[in-house]
C-alpha positions as CSV (number, residue, x, y, z in Angstrom):
1,M,-0.2,0.0,-0.1
2,A,1.5,3.2,-0.6
3,D,1.8,6.4,1.7
4,F,0.6,9.8,0.5
5,E,2.6,12.5,1.4
6,A,0.3,15.2,-0.1
7,V,-3.3,15.8,-1.8
8,Q,-4.0,18.1,-4.5
9,V,-6.6,19.0,-6.8
10,N,-6.1,20.4,-10.1
11,L,-8.7,22.5,-12.1
12,W,-8.1,23.0,-16.2
13,C,-8.6,26.5,-17.3
14,D,-8.7,28.5,-19.8
15,D,-7.3,31.9,-18.3
16,V,-4.7,30.1,-15.2
17,E,-3.7,33.4,-13.8
18,R,-7.6,34.9,-13.5
19,C,-8.7,31.5,-11.8
20,A,-6.1,31.7,-9.9
21,A,-6.3,35.2,-8.7
22,F,-10.0,34.3,-7.5
23,F,-8.9,32.1,-5.2
24,R,-5.6,34.1,-3.7
25,G,-8.9,36.7,-3.2
26,L,-10.0,34.1,-0.8
27,G,-7.0,34.1,1.2
28,M,-5.0,30.9,-0.4
29,P,-1.2,32.1,-0.6
30,E,0.2,31.2,-3.9
31,K,2.7,28.4,-3.5
32,F,4.2,27.0,-7.1
33,R,3.9,29.2,-10.6
34,F,5.0,27.8,-13.7
35,P,7.0,29.6,-15.7
36,A,7.6,32.1,-13.1
37,R,7.4,35.0,-16.2
38,G,5.0,35.4,-19.0
39,E,2.0,33.5,-19.5
40,P,1.5,31.0,-17.0
41,H,1.0,27.1,-17.3
42,Q,0.3,25.8,-13.5
43,I,-0.4,28.2,-10.9
44,E,-0.6,26.3,-7.3
45,V,-2.3,28.2,-4.0
46,E,-2.7,26.5,-0.8
47,A,-4.9,26.2,2.3
48,A,-5.4,23.9,4.9
49,G,-2.9,21.8,4.0
50,A,-4.3,20.9,0.8
51,R,-3.3,22.6,-3.1
52,I,-5.1,23.3,-5.7
53,G,-3.3,23.7,-9.0
54,F,-4.7,25.7,-11.8
55,S,-3.6,24.2,-15.6
56,S,-3.7,25.2,-18.6
57,A,-6.4,24.0,-20.4
58,R,-4.4,24.7,-23.6
59,V,-1.2,23.1,-22.4
60,G,-2.8,20.4,-21.3
61,S,-4.4,19.3,-24.7
62,E,-1.1,20.6,-26.8
63,F,1.2,19.1,-25.1
64,F,0.0,16.1,-22.6
65,A,-2.3,15.2,-25.7
66,I,-4.9,15.0,-22.9
67,G,-8.7,15.8,-23.4
68,T,-8.9,18.9,-21.3
69,S,-11.8,21.7,-20.6
70,P,-12.9,24.1,-17.8
71,G,-16.7,23.6,-16.1
72,E,-18.7,21.7,-13.8
73,N,-17.3,18.0,-13.9
74,M,-16.5,18.4,-10.7
75,E,-16.3,20.9,-7.6
76,V,-13.9,22.3,-4.9
77,V,-15.6,22.0,-1.0
78,L,-14.0,24.5,0.9
79,W,-14.5,24.3,4.6
80,C,-14.5,27.2,6.5
81,T,-15.8,28.9,9.6
82,D,-18.2,31.7,8.6
83,V,-19.8,30.6,4.8
84,D,-21.7,34.1,5.1
85,D,-18.3,36.0,4.6
86,L,-16.4,33.3,2.4
87,H,-19.7,33.5,0.1
88,R,-19.6,37.6,0.0
89,R,-15.9,37.5,-0.4
90,A,-16.3,34.7,-3.1
91,L,-18.5,36.9,-5.2
92,D,-16.0,40.1,-4.7
93,A,-13.7,38.5,-5.9
94,G,-15.3,37.4,-9.0
95,G,-17.4,34.4,-8.4
96,S,-20.8,33.9,-9.4
97,P,-23.3,33.2,-7.6
98,V,-25.3,29.2,-7.9
99,A,-26.8,28.6,-4.5
100,S,-27.2,31.9,-1.5
101,P,-25.8,30.2,1.8
102,T,-28.4,28.2,3.5
103,D,-28.5,25.8,6.5
104,S,-28.5,21.9,5.7
105,P,-32.1,20.5,6.9
106,D,-30.7,18.8,9.8
107,G,-29.3,22.2,11.1
108,R,-26.0,20.5,11.1
109,L,-24.1,22.5,8.0
110,R,-24.9,26.2,6.5
111,Y,-23.4,25.8,2.5
112,A,-23.4,27.3,-1.1
113,W,-22.2,27.0,-4.0
114,L,-21.0,29.5,-6.9
115,H,-18.7,29.4,-10.2
116,D,-15.3,30.9,-9.9
117,P,-14.6,32.6,-13.1
118,E,-13.7,29.9,-15.2
119,G,-16.8,27.9,-14.2
120,H,-15.8,25.4,-11.7
121,R,-18.0,24.7,-8.9
122,V,-17.2,25.9,-5.7
123,K,-19.1,24.4,-2.6
124,L,-18.7,26.3,0.7
125,V,-19.3,24.6,3.9
126,Q,-19.8,25.5,7.6
127,E,-20.2,23.1,10.6
128,R,-22.4,24.0,12.7
129,G,-21.9,23.7,16.7
């Protein structure tokens, strides 16, 4: 059995910089950029021990010969301490609303959905005490 050292999710983007800027705007610091100058092929941010990478869909298709496209075929789930505040910040950072903050039917969670500027679905979740 393999031991895991880290977990990273990559999102394919048409505009890597715009997508990374959205998540940086939520307070996730940039940890990696390639190349260092010019149009980025990959930018990575980190929060709560997890890394999110933003990969150029063009580079993925041209250089790696794998089909890539931005969109809703997955979602990034961000667990936080205040869904309402993070939802406001996400919209201010360029996100588009999907579902406003609401409580789960059992009252255990508060959550909301939005799209980042590239159309990836982002779910915000807060555990209620």
